[in-house]
Every structure is written in structure tokens, then in C-alpha cells.
C-alpha positions in Angstrom: 0.0 0.0 0.0 1.2 3.5 -0.9 -0.1 6.7 0.6 0.2 9.7 -1.7 -0.2 13.1 0.1 -0.3 16.6 -1.3 0.1 19.7 0.8 -0.4 23.3 -0.2 -2.3 26.4 0.9 -2.4 25.2 4.5 -4.3 22.0 3.8 -3.6 18.5 2.5 -5.2 15.7 0.5 -4.3 12.0 0.9 -5.1 9.1 -1.4 -4.3 5.4 -1.3 -2.7 3.2 -3.9 -3.3 -0.5 -3.4 -1.2 -3.2 -5.0 -2.4 -6.6 -6.3 -2.9 -8.9 -3.3 -4.0 -6.1 -1.0 -7.7 -5.7 -0.2 -8.8 -2.4 -1.8 -12.2 -1.2 -0.8 -15.0 -2.6 -2.9 -18.0 -0.5 -3.9 -20.0 0.4 -6.9 -17.7 1.6 -9.6 -14.5 0.1 -8.1 -12.1 -1.2 -10.7 -11.7 -4.9 -11.5 -9.8 -6.8 -8.8 -7.5 -8.0 -11.5 -5.9 -4.5 -11.8 -2.3 -4.6 -10.5 -2.7 -1.2 -8.8 -5.9 0.6 -7.7 -5.8 4.4 -6.8 -8.6 5.8 -4.6 -8.8 9.4 -3.5 -11.5 12.1 -2.9 -12.5 14.5 -5.6 -13.8 17.9 -4.8 -14.4 21.4 -6.2 -15.2 24.9 -4.8 -18.8 26.0 -4.5 -20.3 29.4 -3.7 -22.4 28.1 -0.8 -23.2 24.9 1.0 -20.8 22.0 1.1 -18.0 21.7 3.6 -16.0 24.6 4.8 -12.3 24.3 4.4 -9.8 26.8 5.8 -6.9 27.6 3.5 -3.9 29.8 4.4 -5.4 33.0 2.9 -9.2 32.3 2.8 -12.1 30.1 3.7 -13.8 28.1 0.9 -16.8 25.8 0.5 -16.1 22.4 -1.0 -18.5 19.9 -2.6 -17.2 16.3 -2.7 -17.8 13.9 -5.6 -17.8 10.2 -5.1 -14.2 8.8 -5.2 -13.4 7.5 -8.6 -11.1 4.5 -8.2 -8.8 3.8 -11.1 -6.9 0.6 -12.0 -3.4 0.5 -13.5 -1.1 -2.1 -14.9 2.2 -0.6 -13.6 3.3 1.1 -10.4 4.8 4.0 -12.4 1.5 4.7 -14.2 -0.4 4.5 -11.0 1.9 6.9 -9.0 2.1 9.4 -11.9 -1.7 9.4 -12.1 -2.0 9.7 -8.3 0.3 12.7 -8.2 -1.5 14.4 -11.1 -4.9 13.7 -9.5 -3.8 15.4 -6.3 -2.4 18.4 -8.2 -5.7 18.7 -10.1 -7.8 18.7 -6.9 -5.7 21.6 -5.5 -6.0 23.5 -8.9 -9.8 23.1 -8.6 -9.7 25.2 -5.5 -7.4 27.9 -6.9 -4.0 26.6 -5.7 -1.3 26.5 -8.3 -0.4 22.8 -8.9 3.3 23.6 -8.9 2.9 24.8 -5.3 1.7 21.3 -4.2 4.3 19.4 -2.2 3.9 15.7 -2.8 5.0 12.8 -0.6 4.7 9.1 -1.2 4.8 6.7 1.8 4.9 3.0 1.6 3.5 0.6 4.1 6.5 -1.0 5.6 4.7 -4.4 5.7 4.4 -4.5 1.9 7.7 -3.1 0.7 11.1 -2.1 2.0 11.0 1.4 3.6 14.5 2.0 2.3 13.3 2.4 -1.3 14.1 6.1 -2.1 11.2 6.3 -4.5 8.7 5.5 -1.8 9.8 8.2 0.6 10.2 11.0 -1.8 8.9 14.5 -1.4 8.6 16.7 -4.4 7.0 19.8 -5.7 
């Protein structure tokens, strides 16, 4: 299992990347269990009123959440790249420059060596 976290504007968003053999949540619309990697993360957008209030560094906004849209991938590289892009996109949807998002990938030590430098990376 890999946790992909993006931080910017005084808030963060975290999603989970499951590998084959791990039990990804199952619900309507979930990808086929045969996918080697399954990415699941919230999707949201800013609304004028209603929704959930989120405090950013410089302002307060209202968010509406969409149902998580799980995606299946054949390779780890494809899955991680999509996960990072997904998180950058969610921040862009609330007015934060995607290049300002600091990304971090953590690996569950039970599933893979914690010494893998690709799994503990922080990037912008």
C-alpha cells in the first residue's frame, strides 16, 4: 500500500494506492480486482455556498465532494504518476497553483522495503 499526500495552501489531501494482493475497498464503480494497482482518492471542487467549509492559508472556501473515482493501472509507475496528477488537479480546482503542491509518497513497511528512495520522496 502506498499513501500519496499533497500539501499546499495550509491543507492537505491524501489518497491510497493498493497493490495486487491487498484488499482495496470494494464498492459500486470500483475497478476490477485484477488490476495490478488501484488508486482511490477524494475529488472535490469549490462552490459558492453549502458543502463543507475548508480553511486555506489565505481564505475560507466551501467544498463539494464527488464520489471517489477509483482507477486501475497495470504498472506502479503509471499509478503513481496518475495519483500525483490527481492530487495536483484537486488543488487546482480550489485555486491553488499545482506547482505549489508538495507531494509525498509513503509505503506501508509491511508490503515493501521502507528504504526504497522512490517510496519516501517529497517533491513539488
